[in-house]
C-alpha positions as CSV (number, residue, x, y, z in Angstrom):
1,M,0.0,0.0,0.0
2,K,3.0,2.3,0.1
3,N,2.5,3.3,-3.6
4,F,-1.2,4.1,-2.9
5,E,-0.2,6.4,-0.1
6,L,1.6,8.5,-2.7
7,R,-1.7,9.2,-4.4
8,R,-4.2,9.0,-1.6
9,D,-4.8,12.8,-2.0
10,R,-5.8,12.1,-5.7
11,Y,-8.1,9.3,-4.6
12,E,-9.7,11.5,-2.0
13,V,-10.5,14.0,-4.7
14,F,-11.9,11.6,-7.2
15,R,-13.9,9.5,-4.7
16,Q,-16.2,12.6,-4.2
17,F,-17.2,12.6,-7.9
18,D,-20.6,11.2,-8.9
19,N,-18.7,9.4,-11.6
20,P,-15.0,8.8,-10.8
21,L,-14.3,6.5,-13.7
22,L,-11.6,6.9,-16.3
23,N,-12.4,5.4,-19.7
24,I,-9.8,5.1,-22.4
25,S,-10.0,3.3,-25.8
26,L,-6.9,2.7,-27.7
27,T,-5.3,0.4,-30.3
28,L,-3.0,-2.2,-28.9
29,E,0.1,-3.0,-31.0
30,L,1.2,-6.5,-30.4
31,P,3.5,-9.2,-31.8
32,E,1.5,-11.4,-34.2
33,F,0.7,-14.4,-32.0
34,R,-1.9,-16.3,-34.1
35,P,0.7,-18.5,-36.0
36,F,2.3,-19.2,-32.6
37,C,-1.1,-20.4,-31.3
38,K,-1.9,-22.4,-34.4
39,E,1.4,-24.3,-34.3
40,R,0.8,-25.2,-30.6
41,Q,-3.0,-25.7,-30.9
42,L,-3.8,-22.9,-28.5
43,P,-7.0,-20.9,-28.9
44,P,-5.9,-17.3,-29.7
45,F,-8.6,-15.7,-27.4
46,H,-7.5,-17.7,-24.4
47,F,-3.8,-17.1,-25.1
48,F,-4.4,-13.4,-25.2
49,L,-6.6,-13.6,-22.1
50,Y,-3.7,-15.3,-20.3
51,C,-1.3,-12.5,-21.3
52,V,-3.7,-9.7,-20.4
53,L,-4.4,-11.2,-16.9
54,S,-0.7,-11.8,-16.4
55,A,0.1,-8.2,-17.3
56,I,-2.5,-6.6,-15.1
57,E,-1.0,-8.0,-11.9
58,T,2.4,-6.4,-12.7
59,I,0.9,-2.9,-12.4
60,D,0.1,-2.0,-8.8
61,H,-2.6,0.6,-9.6
62,F,-4.9,-2.0,-11.1
63,M,-4.8,-4.1,-7.9
64,Y,-6.5,-1.5,-5.6
65,R,-10.1,-2.0,-4.5
66,I,-12.5,-0.4,-2.1
67,H,-13.9,-2.6,0.7
68,E,-16.0,-1.3,3.6
69,D,-15.1,2.2,2.5
70,E,-11.3,1.6,2.8
71,V,-8.8,1.1,0.1
72,I,-7.2,-2.4,0.0
73,R,-4.8,-4.1,-2.3
74,I,-5.7,-7.5,-3.6
75,E,-2.9,-10.1,-4.1
76,D,-4.6,-12.1,-6.8
77,F,-7.7,-12.1,-8.8
78,I,-10.3,-14.4,-10.4
79,G,-10.0,-15.3,-14.0
80,S,-13.3,-14.3,-15.6
81,F,-14.8,-13.3,-19.0
82,T,-18.1,-13.0,-20.8
83,V,-19.4,-15.5,-23.3
84,I,-22.5,-15.9,-25.5
85,N,-24.6,-19.0,-24.6
86,G,-26.7,-21.2,-26.8
87,D,-29.6,-18.8,-26.6
88,N,-27.4,-15.9,-27.8
89,N,-27.5,-14.3,-24.3
90,L,-24.7,-13.1,-22.1
91,N,-23.1,-15.3,-19.5
92,F,-20.1,-15.2,-17.3
93,A,-17.2,-17.7,-17.2
94,R,-15.1,-17.9,-14.1
95,F,-11.9,-19.9,-13.3
96,T,-8.9,-20.1,-11.0
97,R,-5.9,-18.8,-12.8
98,S,-2.6,-20.6,-13.1
99,A,0.9,-19.2,-13.9
100,D,1.4,-22.2,-16.3
101,L,0.3,-21.2,-19.8
102,R,-1.4,-24.5,-20.9
103,E,-3.0,-25.2,-17.5
104,C,-4.5,-21.7,-17.4
105,I,-5.8,-22.0,-20.9
106,E,-7.3,-25.4,-20.2
107,R,-9.1,-23.9,-17.2
108,S,-10.4,-20.8,-19.1
109,V,-11.6,-23.0,-22.0
110,R,-13.4,-25.3,-19.7
111,A,-15.0,-22.4,-17.8
112,G,-16.1,-20.8,-21.1
113,R,-17.7,-24.1,-22.3
114,E,-19.6,-24.3,-19.0
115,A,-20.9,-20.8,-19.3
116,Q,-21.9,-21.3,-22.9
117,A,-23.8,-24.4,-22.0
118,S,-25.8,-22.7,-19.2
119,R,-29.2,-21.2,-20.0
120,A,-29.2,-19.6,-16.5
121,L,-27.0,-16.7,-15.7
122,I,-24.0,-18.0,-13.7
123,N,-20.9,-16.7,-11.9
124,T,-22.5,-13.4,-11.0
125,S,-20.5,-13.2,-7.8
126,A,-23.7,-13.8,-5.7
127,D,-21.9,-16.8,-4.2
128,L,-18.9,-14.6,-3.0
129,T,-18.5,-12.5,0.1
130,P,-18.2,-8.8,-0.5
131,R,-14.4,-9.1,0.1
132,Q,-14.0,-12.0,-2.3
133,A,-16.0,-10.1,-5.0
134,R,-13.3,-7.4,-5.0
135,E,-10.9,-10.0,-6.3
136,N,-11.9,-9.6,-9.9
137,V,-11.2,-7.9,-13.2
138,Y,-14.1,-7.7,-15.6
139,I,-13.2,-8.9,-19.1
140,T,-15.3,-8.9,-22.2
141,C,-14.6,-9.5,-25.9
142,M,-16.6,-8.5,-29.0
143,P,-14.8,-10.2,-31.9
144,W,-17.4,-9.3,-34.5
145,F,-16.4,-5.7,-35.1
146,E,-13.6,-3.2,-34.7
147,M,-14.6,-1.7,-31.4
148,R,-14.2,2.0,-31.1
149,A,-15.3,2.6,-27.5
150,I,-17.5,1.1,-24.8
151,E,-19.4,2.2,-21.8
152,H,-19.9,-0.5,-19.2
153,P,-23.1,-0.7,-17.1
154,I,-22.5,0.5,-13.6
155,F,-24.7,-0.2,-10.6
156,S,-23.2,2.7,-8.6
157,H,-20.5,4.8,-10.2
158,R,-19.0,5.8,-6.8
159,A,-18.6,2.2,-5.8
160,A,-17.2,1.0,-9.1
161,D,-13.7,0.0,-8.1
162,I,-13.1,-3.1,-10.3
163,P,-11.3,-2.5,-13.6
164,S,-13.3,-3.4,-16.8
165,L,-11.3,-4.4,-19.9
166,A,-12.7,-5.0,-23.3
167,W,-11.4,-5.7,-26.8
168,G,-12.8,-6.2,-30.3
169,R,-11.8,-7.9,-33.5
170,F,-8.1,-8.7,-34.1
171,S,-6.6,-7.0,-37.2
172,A,-6.2,-9.0,-40.4
173,P,-2.9,-11.0,-40.6
174,A,-0.1,-8.7,-41.9
175,G,3.4,-9.8,-41.0
176,D,5.0,-9.9,-37.6
177,A,2.6,-7.4,-35.9
178,M,-1.1,-7.2,-35.2
179,T,-3.4,-4.7,-33.6
180,V,-6.4,-5.0,-31.3
181,P,-9.0,-2.4,-30.4
182,F,-8.8,-2.2,-26.6
183,S,-10.7,-0.3,-23.8
184,V,-9.9,0.2,-20.1
185,Q,-12.3,1.5,-17.5
186,A,-10.9,2.0,-14.0
187,H,-11.4,4.2,-10.9
188,H,-9.5,7.5,-11.6
189,G,-8.5,7.6,-7.9
190,F,-6.3,4.6,-8.7
191,V,-5.5,4.8,-12.4
192,D,-4.4,7.6,-14.7
193,G,-3.9,7.5,-18.4
194,Y,-0.3,6.9,-17.8
195,H,-1.1,3.6,-16.1
196,V,-3.3,2.6,-19.0
197,H,-0.2,3.2,-21.2
198,L,1.9,1.0,-18.9
199,L,-0.7,-1.8,-19.1
200,A,-0.8,-1.6,-22.9
201,R,3.0,-1.9,-22.9
202,A,3.0,-4.7,-20.3
203,I,0.5,-6.7,-22.4
204,A,2.7,-6.4,-25.5
205,D,5.8,-7.4,-23.5
206,R,3.9,-10.3,-22.0
207,V,2.8,-11.6,-25.4
208,A,6.4,-11.4,-26.6
209,A,7.8,-13.0,-23.5
210,V,5.4,-16.0,-23.5
211,M,6.1,-16.6,-27.2
212,A,9.9,-16.6,-26.5
213,A,9.5,-18.9,-23.6
214,H,7.6,-21.5,-25.6
215,P,9.7,-22.2,-28.8
216,Q,8.4,-24.7,-31.2
217,R,9.9,-28.2,-30.7
């Protein structure tokens, strides 16, 4: 929490706003990872999800939450993302993350299939305590279009402390690089535009590092 104390005065300002949320949409520039995934039979969405979640935890500002009107720092978070079920309705997938690439992807794929197969809305955090519910990052993907911006539904803006990340359709293959339309929503008391920049850079670095650590045999 030492880093947070350096910006507590900023937090105290933004926490008084009716809407303290920062929303930034950008274009992520990444190493082209789809051939890497194809060679190793890894689903590209779940590979990218692994890299995004791994990158988030390296930036302290995205780990702050509000619990019982006090700022806390979570040490880990749930793996979660949205899916479309068989009725073409929204559902939530949830899984326990793993540092191991293949194990984490297996878990996220399994969670996605479970959510897709459920007609009922599941994994809404109703089964979690208020403290456990803070250990989350909201993830959604809209692969059908090149997303320009997004505004997430908020129950109470002042209490919205959990970051929400979204991305759209991957760019067409074109050499060694690719782009992804990407959006970050976070409490401005914790996160500035600079920290969104750090996250974007961390995601690209993570993609490159994971690819380098898993050469083709």
